N, C-alpha and C positions, 0 to 999 in steps of 0.2 A: 217108190214114194217114201221119203224119210219118215221115221217114227216121230209122232207128235211128242213134244216136250210136255211133261206133266206140269200142272199149275197148282198153286196153293195161295189162298188168301188168309192172312192171319190178322185178326183185329186186336186192338189193345197192344200193339207191338212197340210201344215207346219205351218199355222197360220190362224187367222180370220175365215171366213166363212167355209172353208174346214175343219179346225181343229174342230170347234164346231159341224159341221154336222156329222163328223165321230163319235164323242161322242154320239150324239143323236141317230144315227142308232144303235150303239152298245147297248145303253140303251133299245132299242126296240127289242133286241134279234137277230139282224142281225150279221152275220159274216162279219166284215168290213175290207176292204183293203184300207188303207190310203196311198196315194202316193204323192211324190214331188221330186224335184231334190236333196234335202238335207234330210238326215235321222235324224240328231241331233234334230231339232226342233220338230220332231214327236215322240221322245222317250217316252214322257209322255203318249201318246196314247197307246203305247205297254205296258208300265209298269203298268199303272193305270187302263186301260180299256180292256186290252187283245186284242187290235186291231193289226192286221197284218200290218206291215209297210214295204215298200220297195221303192227303187229309181225308178222313172219313169220320163223321160224327154219327154213330149208330142210332142216336136218338132223333135224327133228322131224316124224314122221308126223302126230302130233296137231295140230301147228301148221299143217301143210299142209291137213289135212282141215277145220280151222276156216276157213282162207282160202277153200277151195272152197265151203263152205256160204255164207259171206258174199258171195262173188262171184256165185254162182248166183242168190241172191236179189236182189242189187243190179243185176245186168246182165240179168236175165230169162233167164239161161242162155247168154249169148254172150260170147266173148272173141276179139278180133281179133288181138291181139299178145301173145305170151308171150316176154319177153326174159329168159332165164336168164343173169343177169349176176353174181350173187353169187359172190365168189371168196375163197379162202384161200391165202395165200402160204406157202411152205415152202422156204427156201433154206439147206440144210445138206448136208454130205457124206452120202451114202446110209447109211453105217454108223453115223451119229450120230442118225438120226431115230428117235424113240421110237414105240412103238405108238400112244400118245395123239396124237402129232403127225401121223403119216401117216393115222390113222383120221379125224381131224378134217378133214384136207385132202381126202380122198376123199369124206367125208360132204357137205361144202359144194360141192366142184367137180364131183362126178360123181353121187353118189347123190341129192343134193338136186334137181338138174334132172330126174333120172329119175323121182323122186316127183311132181314138179310136172306133168311131161308126162302121166304115167299118170292122175293125179287130175283134171287139168283138160282132158283130151282131149275129153270131151263138149262143153264150152263152145267149144273151138277148132273142132271139127267142125261145130257148129251155125252158127258164124260164117264157116266156110271161111277160117280164120285163118292166121297165120304163127307158127311156133316158131323162136326164134333163140337162139344160144348165143354167149357170149364165149369164143372159142377163143384160141389164143396161138401165136406163133412158137416159143415154148418147147416146144410139142408136136411140133415138127418139127426143131429144132436142138438138139444135145446140150450146152446150156450147163452148165458145171460147177456143182456144188452144187445142181442143180435136178432130181435124179432123181424126187423125190416129186411136186413141182408139175408137171414136164414130163409125167410119166406120167398125171396126171389130165387134162391137156389133150389128150394123145394119145388117151386113152380117150374123151373127149367128142367129139373130131373123128370118130372112127369111129362112135360112138353116133349123132351127127347124120347121118352119111352113110347109115347103115342105116335110121334113123327116116324120113328123107326118102323112101326107097323104100316103106316100109310105110304112110306117110300119103297116098300118091298116090290111092288109091281114095276117100278122104274129102275130097279137095280142099284139104288143108292143106299149105302150103309149109313147108320147113325150110331155114334158112340158118345157116351157121357163120362167125362173124366172126373170122378169124384176125388177131389183134391184135398190132401192134408197140408202139412206145413211145407212151404216152399219159400226160398229167399226171394222176396219181392217188396215193393214199397206201396203196400195197400193199406197200411195202418191209418185208421181214422184219428186225426189229431185235434179235431174240433172240441172245444170245451162244452161242458154241460151248460144249458141255458141258466141264467141267473135265477129264474123263477122255478127251476126244477125242484120237486119235493124230494128228489134223491140227493140234493146238494147239501151234504153234510161233510165235515172234514174226513170222516172215515171212508168215504166213497172213493177218494182219489187213488189210493193204492189198488183197490179192487178194479177200478176202471183201467188203470195202466196195465195191470196183470192181464185183463181180458183183451185189451187192444194189442198187446205185445205177445199174445198167446203163441202165434206161429214162431216169432223170433226167439222165444224162450224154450222151444221144443225141438232143438237140433234140426232146423229146416233143411230140406233137400236143396242142393244147389240147382239153380234154374236150368243149367245145361244138362245135368243128369236127368232131370224131369223131362226136358225136351226130347232127349233120345228115346225115353220110354214111350212118350206120347206119339212121337213120329212112328215108332214101331206099331203102336196101337192103330194108328190111321192106316198103315200099310197092311197089317196082318190080322188084327183082332176081329173076331166075329161076334164078340160079346157086346151087350149094350153098355153095361157099367164096368169101367176099369178103375182101379184104385191106385192113385199115384201121389207121391209126397209122403213125408214122415207121418206115421201112424194112420195113414188113410184107411187101410184095411181094418185095423183094430177099431177105430172110431166109426167107420162106416157100418160095422156090424154090431156095435156095442149094445144097442137096444134090442137086438135079436136074442141075446143070451143073458143080459143083465136086467133085472127088474127096474122099472123107471124110478121108483122111489130111491133106489140105491144110486142111480145115475145122478139124480137131482141132489142128493146129499153130497156126492162126490164133487159136483160142480160148485156148490156153495162153499165147500171146504177148499177146493183148489184155488178159487178166486178170492178167498178170504172175505167172504160175504157174511159170515156168522154175526159179527158185531154190527155190521151195517143193518142187517135184517132186524136184529134185536132192538137197536136204537130207533129205527123207523117204526117198528111195531109199537114200541112204548110211546113214542111221540104222537103218532096219529091215532092211538086209542084214546087220547085225551084232547087232541086238537080237532077243531072243525075245519074242513077244507072248503073254501069258497070256489 
């Protein structure tokens, strides 16, 4: 009887990490399913690498159920790798984030992976497969203007840690890729709301510095990251692996550096000193309605 070809599902595969990881698994002989909300950016994956592409919106239960039906039929009920990589950025002061924005961010970054794990668990158990998540150093370090995004990543870190324990009886491994700087197009380009109390001229530079943090810190090439992550899926027994520029350093920063020093460093790095001073002076005199 011929050996079964291994299978991998990569979400958020239209660019960056997902795109590169889909290629890497295909090169390793996997039958790869690359999914995203848009097909066009993934066409090269199909044409050049023979990867199966289809639309999947992780925030839609119906879409996830359709994907499960297709995968069950196409793989005979086996899935060796589930890489929950789809992500939604949200880089705004906490008090400016609308219900729509934080709901969408949690839908994509947290609830989407939870849906996929639940629905695809039978296929992963049949294959004794591996479930992976794209975590982030933002889930560990309090980067300014990242309350929403950081909280989604902190949530997925803990979800992965507990899921790892629960999946042990079924022979399914779980890994959480705590990610530093990687070349990708995840920058949030939306402007601050006109009504924001943060909206002073001095905020613009600070906001750009924060939103382009990865781009300005020698980000790892996506294909290099993909090779490391594919190795992690195939060989690592650890829960947390640190991939991307400065991932290990930032991932352990608060374990050895006092929080007040980290906070001082972040204010300095993102040039928030003048912003904080101006806002403090302004709102010590003005009444906010």
